[in-house]
C-alpha positions in Angstrom: 68.1 107.9 93.4 65.9 108.7 96.4 68.5 107.8 99.4 72.1 107.9 100.4 74.0 104.7 99.8 74.8 102.7 102.7 78.5 102.0 102.6 81.0 99.9 104.9 83.7 101.4 107.3 86.5 103.0 105.0 88.6 102.1 103.1 86.7 101.8 99.6 86.7 103.5 96.6 84.4 105.8 94.9 83.9 106.6 91.3 82.6 110.0 90.3 81.2 110.5 87.2 80.1 114.4 86.4 78.5 114.8 83.1 76.6 117.4 80.8 74.2 116.0 78.4 73.6 117.3 74.9 70.2 118.7 74.0 69.1 115.6 72.4 69.8 112.7 74.6 67.2 110.3 73.3 67.6 106.9 75.1 69.8 108.3 77.8 67.5 107.7 80.8 66.9 104.0 79.9 70.6 103.2 79.5 71.2 105.0 82.7 68.6 102.9 84.7 70.2 100.0 83.1 73.7 100.8 84.0 72.5 101.1 87.7 70.9 97.8 87.6 73.8 96.1 85.9 76.6 97.9 88.4 74.6 96.6 91.3 74.9 92.8 90.2 78.7 93.6 89.9 81.1 91.8 92.5 82.6 94.6 94.6 79.7 97.0 94.2 78.6 99.0 97.5 76.1 101.5 96.3 75.4 104.5 94.2 74.2 108.1 94.5 72.9 110.2 91.4 71.6 113.7 90.7 70.9 115.4 87.6 69.8 119.1 86.8 72.1 121.1 84.4 75.1 119.1 85.8 74.9 115.4 86.3 76.8 113.8 89.1 76.9 110.0 89.9 79.1 108.4 92.6 79.4 104.8 92.6 81.0 102.9 95.5 83.5 100.0 95.2 85.4 97.5 97.3 88.6 97.7 95.4 90.3 99.3 92.3 89.9 95.6 90.7 86.3 95.7 91.2 86.3 99.2 89.1 88.5 97.6 86.6 86.1 94.9 86.2 83.1 97.3 85.8 84.7 99.8 83.6 85.3 96.6 80.9 81.8 95.1 81.3 80.5 94.6 77.7 77.2 96.3 78.3 79.0 99.2 80.2 81.5 99.6 77.3 78.6 100.0 75.0 77.0 102.7 77.2 80.5 104.4 77.2 80.5 104.5 73.4 77.2 105.6 73.0 77.7 108.4 75.9 80.7 109.7 74.0 79.0 109.6 70.5 75.4 110.7 71.4 74.6 112.0 74.8 77.4 113.9 76.5 78.7 117.3 75.6 81.5 117.0 78.4 81.9 114.4 81.0 84.7 113.6 83.6 85.6 110.7 85.6 87.5 110.6 88.8 88.5 107.8 91.0 89.1 108.3 94.8 89.9 106.2 98.1 87.5 107.0 100.8 89.3 107.2 104.0 86.8 108.8 106.0 82.7 108.4 106.1 80.5 110.2 108.6 77.1 111.7 108.8 73.9 112.4 110.8 73.5 109.4 113.3 69.7 108.7 114.4 
């Protein structure tokens, strides 16, 4: 990702996905790009920010907890979750948070 997500006035929700890849994570990059495309097409999706070095962190923003639940149950996303557990991740953590304040630089 090359820019920060543009989000509405709070409240809204953030799903924070932190992960460590295994040494051999063949197919991961293609699936990660597909998941960004797919998430962006989901109702209630607000934006995404992602960075990867030794530790990967992706934060997706959502209008509601219901939108997050719907995304979690998407068939393609379920397959990506399965592959992640079996093939790509040595460790991961998912955190869901309610965003109550949002501020930054104003130009």
